[in-house]
TORDO-154793 format. One line per field, with one value per residue: residue number from 0; residue in three letters; chain; x, y, z of N, C-alpha, C, O in turn. Coordinates in pm, 1 decimal, decimal comma, always signed. Example, Ala and Ser with C-alpha at 12.3 -4.5 7.8 and 13.67 -1.06 7.14 Angstrom:
<sites>
seq = (0_1);
type = (Ala_Ser);
mol = (A_A);
nxx = (+1319,0_+1285,0);
nyy = (-569,0_-225,0);
nzz = (+780,0_+708,0);
caxx = (+1230,0_+1367,0);
cayy = (-450,0_-106,0);
cazz = (+780,0_+714,0);
cxx = (+1320,0_+1290,0);
cyy = (-330,0_+3,0);
czz = (+780,0_+787,0);
oxx = (+1423,6_+1340,9);
oyy = (-331,9_+113,8);
ozz = (+846,5_+803,9);
</sites>
This chain:
<sites>
seq = (0_1_2_3_4_5_6_7_8_9_10_11_12_13_14_15_16_17_18_19_20_21_22_23_24_25_26_27_28_29_30_31_32_33_34_35_36_37_38_39_40_41_42_43_44_45_46_47_48_49_50_51_52_53_54_55_56_57_58_59_60_61_62_63_64_65_66_67_68);
type = (Met_Ser_Lys_Glu_Asn_Ser_Lys_Ile_Gly_Asp_Asn_Ile_Arg_Lys_Leu_Arg_Leu_Gln_Lys_Asp_Leu_Ser_Gln_Glu_Lys_Leu_Ala_Arg_Leu_Ala_Asp_Ile_Ala_Phe_Pro_Thr_Leu_Thr_Lys_Ile_Glu_Ser_Gly_Glu_Thr_Pro_Asn_Pro_Thr_Ile_Asp_Thr_Val_Lys_Lys_Ile_Ala_Gly_Ala_Leu_Gly_Val_Ser_Ile_Asp_Asp_Leu_Met_Lys);
mol = (A_A_A_A_A_A_A_A_A_A_A_A_A_A_A_A_A_A_A_A_A_A_A_A_A_A_A_A_A_A_A_A_A_A_A_A_A_A_A_A_A_A_A_A_A_A_A_A_A_A_A_A_A_A_A_A_A_A_A_A_A_A_A_A_A_A_A_A_A);
nxx = (+14962,9_+14627,9_+14344,6_+14106,5_+14180,8_+14217,0_+13967,8_+13812,8_+13948,6_+13913,2_+13635,2_+13599,7_+13734,2_+13572,6_+13319,9_+13395,3_+13468,4_+13222,4_+13087,3_+13219,5_+13449,0_+13770,6_+14067,2_+14190,2_+13982,6_+13794,8_+13947,1_+13965,7_+13691,0_+13638,3_+13800,3_+14056,9_+14404,0_+14548,9_+14753,5_+14681,1_+14432,5_+14510,2_+14679,7_+14502,5_+14325,3_+14502,8_+14568,7_+14785,1_+14747,2_+14564,5_+14388,9_+14233,0_+14172,5_+13871,2_+13764,6_+13865,5_+13742,3_+13474,9_+13472,8_+13529,8_+13312,8_+13103,3_+13165,8_+13126,8_+12862,0_+12756,6_+12699,9_+12907,8_+12902,2_+12857,3_+13108,1_+13252,3_+13159,2);
nyy = (+5175,8_+5253,1_+5072,9_+5175,3_+5289,7_+5066,6_+4972,3_+5010,4_+4847,6_+4598,1_+4575,3_+4570,0_+4330,7_+4146,6_+4174,6_+4105,8_+3837,1_+3733,2_+3750,0_+3567,7_+3633,8_+3660,0_+3848,7_+3932,1_+3911,1_+4097,1_+4331,6_+4351,0_+4379,0_+4621,3_+4785,0_+4860,2_+4860,7_+4549,1_+4538,7_+4771,4_+4709,6_+4497,2_+4629,3_+4807,6_+4629,7_+4504,4_+4707,1_+4859,9_+5074,4_+5281,0_+5490,4_+5513,9_+5673,6_+5859,1_+5802,6_+5546,8_+5405,3_+5436,7_+5288,5_+5030,0_+4988,8_+4996,9_+4768,2_+4571,8_+4601,9_+4758,7_+5039,0_+5331,7_+5404,7_+5157,3_+5042,8_+5202,2_+5170,5);
nzz = (+12032,3_+12093,0_+12225,7_+12129,0_+11884,7_+11721,8_+11680,4_+11442,8_+11261,8_+11388,3_+11367,9_+11088,9_+11028,8_+11172,0_+11042,1_+10783,4_+10812,4_+10894,6_+10657,3_+10515,1_+10363,0_+10216,0_+10297,3_+10064,7_+9874,0_+9977,8_+9956,7_+9678,4_+9611,6_+9736,3_+9598,5_+9684,6_+9781,4_+9866,9_+10075,6_+10213,9_+10330,4_+10500,3_+10675,5_+10799,0_+10927,3_+11103,1_+11269,6_+11222,2_+11056,8_+11199,3_+11151,1_+10887,9_+10566,0_+10494,6_+10245,4_+10194,2_+10400,7_+10325,0_+10085,9_+10181,2_+10354,6_+10166,7_+10012,6_+10201,5_+10248,2_+10450,6_+10676,8_+10720,6_+10984,1_+11107,4_+11090,5_+11257,9_+11515,0);
caxx = (+14830,9_+14523,0_+14239,5_+14008,5_+14230,7_+14207,8_+13827,4_+13765,4_+14009,0_+13844,5_+13500,5_+13613,0_+13768,0_+13454,7_+13219,3_+13450,9_+13458,7_+13079,7_+13046,4_+13305,0_+13535,9_+13913,5_+14117,3_+14215,3_+13853,0_+13738,8_+14026,9_+13923,0_+13554,5_+13642,5_+13891,7_+14169,6_+14520,2_+14549,1_+14828,9_+14605,4_+14334,1_+14576,1_+14730,5_+14387,9_+14277,2_+14602,6_+14585,2_+14904,0_+14690,3_+14444,6_+14301,7_+14227,9_+14100,8_+13726,1_+13738,3_+13892,9_+13636,5_+13354,1_+13486,8_+13519,8_+13173,3_+13023,2_+13195,3_+13068,7_+12718,6_+12721,5_+12723,0_+13034,0_+12877,6_+12874,5_+13251,5_+13309,7_+13101,5);
cayy = (+5199,1_+5229,7_+4980,7_+5252,9_+5308,1_+4944,4_+4932,1_+5000,1_+4726,4_+4483,1_+4568,3_+4526,3_+4188,6_+4072,4_+4174,9_+4031,5_+3694,4_+3698,4_+3737,9_+3463,4_+3693,7_+3670,0_+3986,3_+3959,8_+3931,0_+4224,6_+4439,0_+4363,8_+4433,0_+4761,3_+4855,4_+4916,0_+4772,5_+4444,8_+4578,5_+4873,6_+4640,5_+4421,0_+4725,5_+4858,7_+4522,9_+4474,1_+4823,5_+4934,8_+5199,5_+5291,9_+5599,4_+5516,9_+5787,8_+5840,8_+5737,9_+5404,2_+5350,8_+5430,9_+5176,1_+4904,8_+4978,4_+4961,0_+4630,0_+4484,8_+4624,8_+4818,2_+5183,3_+5374,0_+5398,6_+5018,2_+5015,5_+5287,5_+5137,5);
cazz = (+11977,4_+12191,3_+12185,2_+12051,7_+11748,3_+11642,6_+11673,5_+11305,0_+11205,5_+11447,5_+11309,9_+10949,4_+11031,1_+11218,3_+10935,3_+10669,2_+10843,4_+10894,1_+10517,5_+10458,5_+10261,8_+10247,0_+10288,3_+9922,6_+9807,6_+10022,3_+9896,5_+9537,6_+9609,0_+9780,5_+9508,3_+9759,6_+9779,1_+9968,8_+10195,1_+10286,6_+10413,5_+10606,8_+10774,0_+10875,2_+11015,9_+11205,9_+11354,8_+11180,3_+11006,1_+11282,5_+11106,3_+10741,4_+10508,0_+10483,7_+10116,2_+10211,3_+10486,3_+10241,4_+9992,5_+10257,0_+10399,2_+10049,5_+9975,1_+10304,4_+10252,6_+10580,6_+10681,6_+10782,4_+11128,9_+11152,5_+11102,0_+11361,5_+11646,6);
cxx = (+14727,6_+14419,4_+14135,8_+14052,3_+14216,8_+14063,5_+13778,3_+13822,2_+13942,8_+13705,6_+13504,3_+13640,1_+13646,0_+13350,1_+13266,6_+13436,6_+13314,0_+13029,7_+13132,6_+13390,8_+13680,8_+13953,3_+14137,9_+14085,5_+13791,7_+13816,0_+13986,9_+13784,6_+13551,9_+13730,6_+13999,1_+14284,6_+14512,2_+14630,4_+14757,9_+14506,2_+14401,3_+14629,8_+14617,4_+14341,1_+14375,0_+14621,9_+14708,9_+14865,1_+14559,0_+14345,1_+14300,5_+14149,4_+13951,9_+13690,6_+13759,5_+13783,7_+13506,2_+13358,2_+13469,2_+13375,7_+13083,3_+13042,5_+13134,6_+12917,5_+12670,9_+12744,9_+12860,7_+13019,6_+12898,2_+13022,3_+13314,1_+13263,3_+13199,9);
cyy = (+5169,5_+5133,4_+5051,6_+5266,9_+5183,9_+4898,4_+4917,6_+4875,3_+4600,5_+4465,4_+4521,3_+4376,5_+4103,6_+4062,1_+4095,9_+3881,5_+3647,8_+3676,0_+3637,6_+3515,4_+3688,5_+3817,1_+4024,3_+3990,1_+4065,2_+4341,4_+4460,4_+4426,3_+4581,6_+4847,6_+4931,7_+4815,5_+4673,0_+4484,4_+4685,9_+4807,5_+4566,0_+4514,2_+4783,9_+4753,1_+4495,1_+4589,0_+4905,2_+5069,6_+5220,6_+5398,3_+5607,5_+5638,1_+5755,8_+5773,4_+5587,1_+5338,7_+5338,0_+5310,6_+5042,4_+4883,2_+4936,0_+4815,7_+4531,3_+4500,2_+4678,5_+4968,8_+5211,6_+5368,0_+5258,3_+4984,5_+5091,7_+5250,3_+5066,6);
czz = (+12083,8_+12135,9_+12098,8_+11905,8_+11662,8_+11624,0_+11529,7_+11237,4_+11257,1_+11387,0_+11165,0_+10945,9_+11068,7_+11106,6_+10813,8_+10691,9_+10846,4_+10752,1_+10441,8_+10342,2_+10308,5_+10241,5_+10142,0_+9848,5_+9848,4_+9962,3_+9750,7_+9528,2_+9643,9_+9690,6_+9587,1_+9752,4_+9895,1_+10092,9_+10278,5_+10380,9_+10528,1_+10715,0_+10859,0_+10975,2_+11129,7_+11304,2_+11321,0_+11120,1_+11081,3_+11236,5_+10953,8_+10690,7_+10497,0_+10351,6_+10125,7_+10293,8_+10407,4_+10148,3_+10064,1_+10303,2_+10282,9_+10010,1_+10075,1_+10315,1_+10386,6_+10573,8_+10742,1_+10934,4_+11183,9_+11171,7_+11218,2_+11502,2_+11734,8);
oxx = (+14739,2_+14408,1_+14083,1_+13970,2_+14205,6_+14038,9_+13708,7_+13751,4_+13918,5_+13663,6_+13420,6_+13577,0_+13619,1_+13298,0_+13187,7_+13397,2_+13284,6_+12941,2_+13120,7_+13403,4_+13709,9_+13880,3_+14106,3_+14079,3_+13742,1_+13755,5_+13975,6_+13762,1_+13473,2_+13734,5_+14027,8_+14263,4_+14473,8_+14582,5_+14773,6_+14496,7_+14353,7_+14625,5_+14635,6_+14319,9_+14332,8_+14683,7_+14735,0_+14939,7_+14453,0_+14229,4_+14360,5_+14070,0_+13912,6_+13595,9_+13680,9_+13737,6_+13434,9_+13258,9_+13401,8_+13322,5_+12997,2_+12945,7_+13095,8_+12851,6_+12560,2_+12802,2_+12921,0_+13113,5_+12950,5_+13057,1_+13417,2_+13323,5_+13167,3);
oyy = (+5071,0_+5114,9_+4992,4_+5257,1_+5195,3_+4796,7_+4821,1_+4806,0_+4506,8_+4353,3_+4441,2_+4303,4_+4001,4_+3953,9_+4027,1_+3807,8_+3535,4_+3593,7_+3623,6_+3450,7_+3710,0_+3899,8_+4136,1_+4084,2_+4138,9_+4440,5_+4574,1_+4515,9_+4658,0_+4969,7_+5048,5_+4698,5_+4708,4_+4466,2_+4690,0_+4844,7_+4571,3_+4480,8_+4807,0_+4782,7_+4465,2_+4571,7_+5007,8_+5166,9_+5181,9_+5396,7_+5698,4_+5697,1_+5639,3_+5694,9_+5509,2_+5229,4_+5238,7_+5239,3_+4952,6_+4772,7_+4849,5_+4747,0_+4420,5_+4421,4_+4648,6_+5019,6_+5125,5_+5330,7_+5241,5_+4906,0_+5050,4_+5295,2_+5032,0);
ozz = (+12156,7_+12014,8_+12004,6_+11814,5_+11540,8_+11559,1_+11498,3_+11164,4_+11181,1_+11358,4_+11123,4_+10869,5_+11005,6_+11079,8_+10749,0_+10601,5_+10805,6_+10728,8_+10320,1_+10238,2_+10426,1_+10186,8_+10101,2_+9769,4_+9763,2_+9921,3_+9705,0_+9446,9_+9588,1_+9705,7_+9561,0_+9720,7_+10006,5_+10204,8_+10400,5_+10497,8_+10641,5_+10833,4_+10978,5_+11092,8_+11241,4_+11409,3_+11383,7_+11130,5_+11031,9_+11278,4_+10896,4_+10763,9_+10490,8_+10346,2_+10071,8_+10261,1_+10421,7_+10133,4_+10013,7_+10292,3_+10299,0_+9977,6_+10038,0_+10382,9_+10431,1_+10477,5_+10806,1_+11004,8_+11294,1_+11259,8_+11271,2_+11599,8_+11848,3);
</sites>
C-alpha cells in the first residue's frame, strides 16, 4: 500500500482523536460497521466508498475534503 492510499485513514484517525472519540463511538455515530472503520484507519481498506466517507465526515463534523487532504 502506498502512503497516499492510507492518507484518508490517517486523517480520520487524527480527527477522531482530536474529538476524543473511540473507533466504536465514531462507527456508531457514522452508522457504519466497526470493522469497516478499523480497516479504513489501518489502511487495509484504502479506498472506502463515497457513502462511507460521507457518513464518517458527517459524524466528525468535517467536509469530505478535510478527510482527503
